[in-house]
FIMIDREN-438881 format. One record per atom (N, C-alpha, C): residue number from 1; atom name; z, x, y. Coordinates in steps of 0.05 Angstrom, whole numbers, plus 5000, padded with zeros to 4 digits. Layout:
BEGIN
@i=NUM at=CA w=Z u=X v=Y
...
This chain:
BEGIN
@i=1 at=N w=8691 u=7631 v=3428
@i=1 at=CA w=8675 u=7612 v=3441
@i=1 at=C w=8645 u=7608 v=3429
@i=2 at=N w=8640 u=7583 v=3424
@i=2 at=CA w=8613 u=7583 v=3412
@i=2 at=C w=8591 u=7578 v=3435
@i=3 at=N w=8572 u=7590 v=3432
@i=3 at=CA w=8551 u=7587 v=3450
@i=3 at=C w=8532 u=7568 v=3440
@i=4 at=N w=8528 u=7548 v=3456
@i=4 at=CA w=8507 u=7528 v=3451
@i=4 at=C w=8482 u=7531 v=3462
@i=5 at=N w=8462 u=7529 v=3448
@i=5 at=CA w=8434 u=7532 v=3459
@i=5 at=C w=8427 u=7505 v=3473
@i=6 at=N w=8419 u=7508 v=3498
@i=6 at=CA w=8412 u=7486 v=3514
@i=6 at=C w=8380 u=7488 v=3519
@i=7 at=N w=8369 u=7465 v=3515
@i=7 at=CA w=8342 u=7462 v=3521
@i=7 at=C w=8337 u=7442 v=3543
@i=8 at=N w=8316 u=7450 v=3559
@i=8 at=CA w=8310 u=7432 v=3585
@i=8 at=C w=8301 u=7405 v=3570
@i=9 at=N w=8301 u=7385 v=3585
@i=9 at=CA w=8290 u=7358 v=3575
@i=9 at=C w=8260 u=7360 v=3574
@i=10 at=N w=8250 u=7349 v=3560
@i=10 at=CA w=8224 u=7347 v=3552
@i=10 at=C w=8206 u=7337 v=3577
@i=11 at=N w=8184 u=7350 v=3584
@i=11 at=CA w=8168 u=7343 v=3608
@i=11 at=C w=8152 u=7321 v=3602
@i=12 at=N w=8148 u=7302 v=3619
@i=12 at=CA w=8128 u=7279 v=3613
@i=12 at=C w=8099 u=7289 v=3622
@i=13 at=N w=8082 u=7284 v=3604
@i=13 at=CA w=8053 u=7293 v=3613
@i=13 at=C w=8045 u=7279 v=3641
@i=14 at=N w=8031 u=7293 v=3655
@i=14 at=CA w=8024 u=7278 v=3683
@i=14 at=C w=8002 u=7257 v=3674
@i=15 at=N w=8005 u=7237 v=3692
@i=15 at=CA w=7985 u=7213 v=3685
@i=15 at=C w=7954 u=7221 v=3687
@i=16 at=N w=7942 u=7212 v=3672
@i=16 at=CA w=7910 u=7217 v=3669
@i=16 at=C w=7895 u=7202 v=3689
@i=17 at=N w=7896 u=7211 v=3710
@i=17 at=CA w=7885 u=7193 v=3736
@i=17 at=C w=7860 u=7203 v=3746
@i=18 at=N w=7841 u=7188 v=3751
@i=18 at=CA w=7816 u=7198 v=3761
@i=18 at=C w=7818 u=7197 v=3794
@i=19 at=N w=7821 u=7218 v=3805
@i=19 at=CA w=7829 u=7216 v=3831
@i=19 at=C w=7802 u=7208 v=3850
@i=20 at=N w=7779 u=7212 v=3838
@i=20 at=CA w=7756 u=7204 v=3856
@i=20 at=C w=7757 u=7171 v=3858
@i=21 at=N w=7764 u=7160 v=3838
@i=21 at=CA w=7764 u=7130 v=3840
@i=21 at=C w=7786 u=7117 v=3856
@i=22 at=N w=7810 u=7134 v=3857
@i=22 at=CA w=7833 u=7125 v=3869
@i=22 at=C w=7833 u=7131 v=3900
@i=23 at=N w=7821 u=7153 v=3907
@i=23 at=CA w=7819 u=7162 v=3934
@i=23 at=C w=7800 u=7142 v=3952
@i=24 at=N w=7810 u=7133 v=3972
@i=24 at=CA w=7790 u=7121 v=3996
@i=24 at=C w=7795 u=7134 v=4018
@i=25 at=N w=7771 u=7142 v=4033
@i=25 at=CA w=7772 u=7155 v=4059
@i=25 at=C w=7789 u=7139 v=4079
@i=26 at=N w=7802 u=7152 v=4098
@i=26 at=CA w=7813 u=7134 v=4119
@i=26 at=C w=7793 u=7120 v=4134
@i=27 at=N w=7800 u=7096 v=4142
@i=27 at=CA w=7783 u=7077 v=4157
@i=27 at=C w=7781 u=7083 v=4186
@i=28 at=N w=7757 u=7091 v=4192
@i=28 at=CA w=7753 u=7096 v=4221
@i=28 at=C w=7737 u=7075 v=4234
@i=29 at=N w=7748 u=7062 v=4256
@i=29 at=CA w=7733 u=7043 v=4265
@i=29 at=C w=7704 u=7050 v=4279
@i=30 at=N w=7685 u=7036 v=4274
@i=30 at=CA w=7658 u=7040 v=4286
@i=30 at=C w=7661 u=7042 v=4318
@i=31 at=N w=7640 u=7053 v=4327
@i=31 at=CA w=7639 u=7056 v=4356
@i=31 at=C w=7638 u=7027 v=4370
@i=32 at=N w=7642 u=7027 v=4397
@i=32 at=CA w=7639 u=6999 v=4411
@i=32 at=C w=7611 u=6992 v=4408
@i=33 at=N w=7611 u=6964 v=4409
@i=33 at=CA w=7584 u=6947 v=4407
@i=33 at=C w=7576 u=6947 v=4435
@i=34 at=N w=7556 u=6960 v=4445
@i=34 at=CA w=7547 u=6962 v=4472
@i=34 at=C w=7525 u=6940 v=4478
@i=35 at=N w=7519 u=6922 v=4459
@i=35 at=CA w=7499 u=6903 v=4464
@i=35 at=C w=7506 u=6884 v=4484
@i=36 at=N w=7531 u=6874 v=4487
@i=36 at=CA w=7538 u=6859 v=4508
@i=36 at=C w=7536 u=6870 v=4536
@i=37 at=N w=7546 u=6894 v=4535
@i=37 at=CA w=7540 u=6910 v=4562
@i=37 at=C w=7512 u=6911 v=4571
@i=38 at=N w=7494 u=6917 v=4552
@i=38 at=CA w=7465 u=6920 v=4556
@i=38 at=C w=7454 u=6893 v=4565
@i=39 at=N w=7465 u=6873 v=4551
@i=39 at=CA w=7453 u=6845 v=4561
@i=39 at=C w=7463 u=6837 v=4588
@i=40 at=N w=7489 u=6847 v=4596
@i=40 at=CA w=7498 u=6840 v=4622
@i=40 at=C w=7484 u=6853 v=4644
@i=41 at=N w=7475 u=6880 v=4638
@i=41 at=CA w=7458 u=6894 v=4657
@i=41 at=C w=7430 u=6884 v=4659
@i=42 at=N w=7421 u=6876 v=4640
@i=42 at=CA w=7394 u=6864 v=4639
@i=42 at=C w=7397 u=6836 v=4659
@i=43 at=N w=7416 u=6821 v=4649
@i=43 at=CA w=7418 u=6797 v=4664
@i=43 at=C w=7422 u=6798 v=4696
@i=44 at=N w=7438 u=6821 v=4700
@i=44 at=CA w=7441 u=6828 v=4731
@i=44 at=C w=7417 u=6837 v=4743
@i=45 at=N w=7403 u=6852 v=4727
@i=45 at=CA w=7378 u=6861 v=4739
@i=45 at=C w=7359 u=6839 v=4748
@i=46 at=N w=7357 u=6816 v=4730
@i=46 at=CA w=7341 u=6794 v=4736
@i=46 at=C w=7349 u=6778 v=4759
@i=47 at=N w=7375 u=6778 v=4764
@i=47 at=CA w=7386 u=6761 v=4786
@i=47 at=C w=7385 u=6775 v=4809
@i=48 at=N w=7384 u=6802 v=4814
@i=48 at=CA w=7385 u=6817 v=4838
@i=48 at=C w=7359 u=6813 v=4853
@i=49 at=N w=7360 u=6806 v=4877
@i=49 at=CA w=7338 u=6806 v=4892
@i=49 at=C w=7320 u=6831 v=4894
@i=50 at=N w=7295 u=6829 v=4897
@i=50 at=CA w=7277 u=6855 v=4898
@i=50 at=C w=7287 u=6876 v=4917
@i=51 at=N w=7295 u=6868 v=4940
@i=51 at=CA w=7303 u=6887 v=4961
@i=51 at=C w=7329 u=6902 v=4953
@i=52 at=N w=7344 u=6894 v=4935
@i=52 at=CA w=7365 u=6908 v=4923
@i=52 at=C w=7360 u=6923 v=4895
@i=53 at=N w=7337 u=6919 v=4886
@i=53 at=CA w=7330 u=6929 v=4860
@i=53 at=C w=7334 u=6961 v=4862
@i=54 at=N w=7327 u=6970 v=4880
@i=54 at=CA w=7326 u=7005 v=4882
@i=54 at=C w=7355 u=7012 v=4880
@i=55 at=N w=7371 u=6999 v=4897
@i=55 at=CA w=7403 u=7004 v=4898
@i=55 at=C w=7414 u=7002 v=4869
@i=56 at=N w=7407 u=6978 v=4854
@i=56 at=CA w=7417 u=6974 v=4828
@i=56 at=C w=7407 u=6996 v=4810
@i=57 at=N w=7380 u=7003 v=4812
@i=57 at=CA w=7374 u=7027 v=4795
@i=57 at=C w=7389 u=7051 v=4798
@i=58 at=N w=7395 u=7059 v=4823
@i=58 at=CA w=7410 u=7084 v=4834
@i=58 at=C w=7438 u=7078 v=4818
@i=59 at=N w=7449 u=7053 v=4819
@i=59 at=CA w=7474 u=7051 v=4810
@i=59 at=C w=7476 u=7057 v=4777
@i=60 at=N w=7456 u=7046 v=4766
@i=60 at=CA w=7455 u=7048 v=4738
@i=60 at=C w=7452 u=7080 v=4730
@i=61 at=N w=7432 u=7092 v=4745
@i=61 at=CA w=7430 u=7121 v=4743
@i=61 at=C w=7455 u=7138 v=4745
@i=62 at=N w=7472 u=7131 v=4766
@i=62 at=CA w=7499 u=7144 v=4770
@i=62 at=C w=7518 u=7140 v=4745
@i=63 at=N w=7517 u=7115 v=4739
@i=63 at=CA w=7534 u=7103 v=4717
@i=63 at=C w=7530 u=7120 v=4689
@i=64 at=N w=7502 u=7123 v=4684
@i=64 at=CA w=7494 u=7139 v=4661
@i=64 at=C w=7501 u=7170 v=4662
@i=65 at=N w=7495 u=7177 v=4688
@i=65 at=CA w=7505 u=7206 v=4693
@i=65 at=C w=7532 u=7212 v=4689
@i=66 at=N w=7547 u=7196 v=4697
@i=66 at=CA w=7578 u=7197 v=4691
@i=66 at=C w=7582 u=7197 v=4662
@i=67 at=N w=7573 u=7178 v=4648
@i=67 at=CA w=7575 u=7178 v=4617
@i=67 at=C w=7570 u=7201 v=4607
@i=68 at=N w=7547 u=7212 v=4611
@i=68 at=CA w=7537 u=7239 v=4600
@i=68 at=C w=7554 u=7258 v=4606
@i=69 at=N w=7564 u=7262 v=4630
@i=69 at=CA w=7586 u=7281 v=4642
@i=69 at=C w=7610 u=7280 v=4623
@i=70 at=N w=7619 u=7256 v=4618
@i=70 at=CA w=7643 u=7254 v=4603
@i=70 at=C w=7637 u=7259 v=4572
@i=71 at=N w=7615 u=7258 v=4563
@i=71 at=CA w=7606 u=7265 v=4535
@i=71 at=C w=7604 u=7295 v=4532
@i=72 at=N w=7592 u=7309 v=4552
@i=72 at=CA w=7589 u=7338 v=4556
@i=72 at=C w=7617 u=7350 v=4556
@i=73 at=N w=7634 u=7338 v=4574
@i=73 at=CA w=7663 u=7349 v=4577
@i=73 at=C w=7680 u=7347 v=4548
@i=74 at=N w=7675 u=7324 v=4532
@i=74 at=CA w=7688 u=7318 v=4511
@i=74 at=C w=7680 u=7341 v=4488
@i=75 at=N w=7653 u=7343 v=4492
@i=75 at=CA w=7642 u=7361 v=4470
@i=75 at=C w=7649 u=7391 v=4475
@i=76 at=N w=7652 u=7401 v=4502
@i=76 at=CA w=7664 u=7425 v=4509
@i=76 at=C w=7692 u=7430 v=4496
@i=77 at=N w=7707 u=7409 v=4501
@i=77 at=CA w=7735 u=7413 v=4490
@i=77 at=C w=7735 u=7415 v=4463
@i=78 at=N w=7719 u=7399 v=4447
@i=78 at=CA w=7718 u=7400 v=4416
@i=78 at=C w=7707 u=7426 v=4407
@i=79 at=N w=7686 u=7438 v=4419
@i=79 at=CA w=7678 u=7466 v=4410
@i=79 at=C w=7695 u=7489 v=4419
@i=80 at=N w=7712 u=7484 v=4442
@i=80 at=CA w=7728 u=7506 v=4447
@i=80 at=C w=7750 u=7510 v=4429
@i=81 at=N w=7757 u=7489 v=4411
@i=81 at=CA w=7783 u=7490 v=4394
@i=81 at=C w=7808 u=7494 v=4409
@i=82 at=N w=7826 u=7502 v=4391
@i=82 at=CA w=7855 u=7507 v=4403
@i=82 at=C w=7857 u=7534 v=4418
@i=83 at=N w=7866 u=7533 v=4439
@i=83 at=CA w=7868 u=7558 v=4454
@i=83 at=C w=7888 u=7578 v=4440
@i=84 at=N w=7880 u=7605 v=4441
@i=84 at=CA w=7902 u=7623 v=4425
@i=84 at=C w=7922 u=7625 v=4449
@i=85 at=N w=7947 u=7632 v=4431
@i=85 at=CA w=7971 u=7635 v=4449
@i=85 at=C w=7967 u=7666 v=4457
@i=86 at=N w=7974 u=7670 v=4484
@i=86 at=CA w=7973 u=7700 v=4493
@i=86 at=C w=8000 u=7711 v=4489
@i=87 at=N w=7998 u=7736 v=4477
@i=87 at=CA w=8021 u=7750 v=4472
@i=87 at=C w=8024 u=7773 v=4491
@i=88 at=N w=8048 u=7776 v=4502
@i=88 at=CA w=8051 u=7797 v=4520
@i=88 at=C w=8071 u=7818 v=4507
@i=89 at=N w=8062 u=7844 v=4504
@i=89 at=CA w=8078 u=7863 v=4496
@i=89 at=C w=8101 u=7872 v=4516
@i=90 at=N w=8126 u=7873 v=4507
@i=90 at=CA w=8147 u=7883 v=4527
@i=90 at=C w=8160 u=7902 v=4515
@i=91 at=N w=8157 u=7927 v=4528
@i=91 at=CA w=8171 u=7950 v=4519
@i=91 at=C w=8202 u=7949 v=4520
@i=92 at=N w=8215 u=7959 v=4499
@i=92 at=CA w=8242 u=7960 v=4495
@i=92 at=C w=8254 u=7990 v=4500
@i=93 at=N w=8270 u=7991 v=4521
@i=93 at=CA w=8279 u=8020 v=4528
@i=93 at=C w=8307 u=8024 v=4515
């Protein structure tokens, strides 16, 4: 029996790409535009009678404290990272 020498097919050279030009970072939407909300609060402040102004200020303060609490909570979650799985050692008799 004759042994034939087999050669693998020739490999094509990889394309000469410049990855820095080809790569584009994923698009992340910018944060919400809060200018409309601020304009709304400003217009409400002007419409509110003087006797209710103090209550409106307290409402705004509570709203801002709530937003700050939500931001702090989210930051704590991000800093905590992924919780480690607890492994319990079970003796085998």
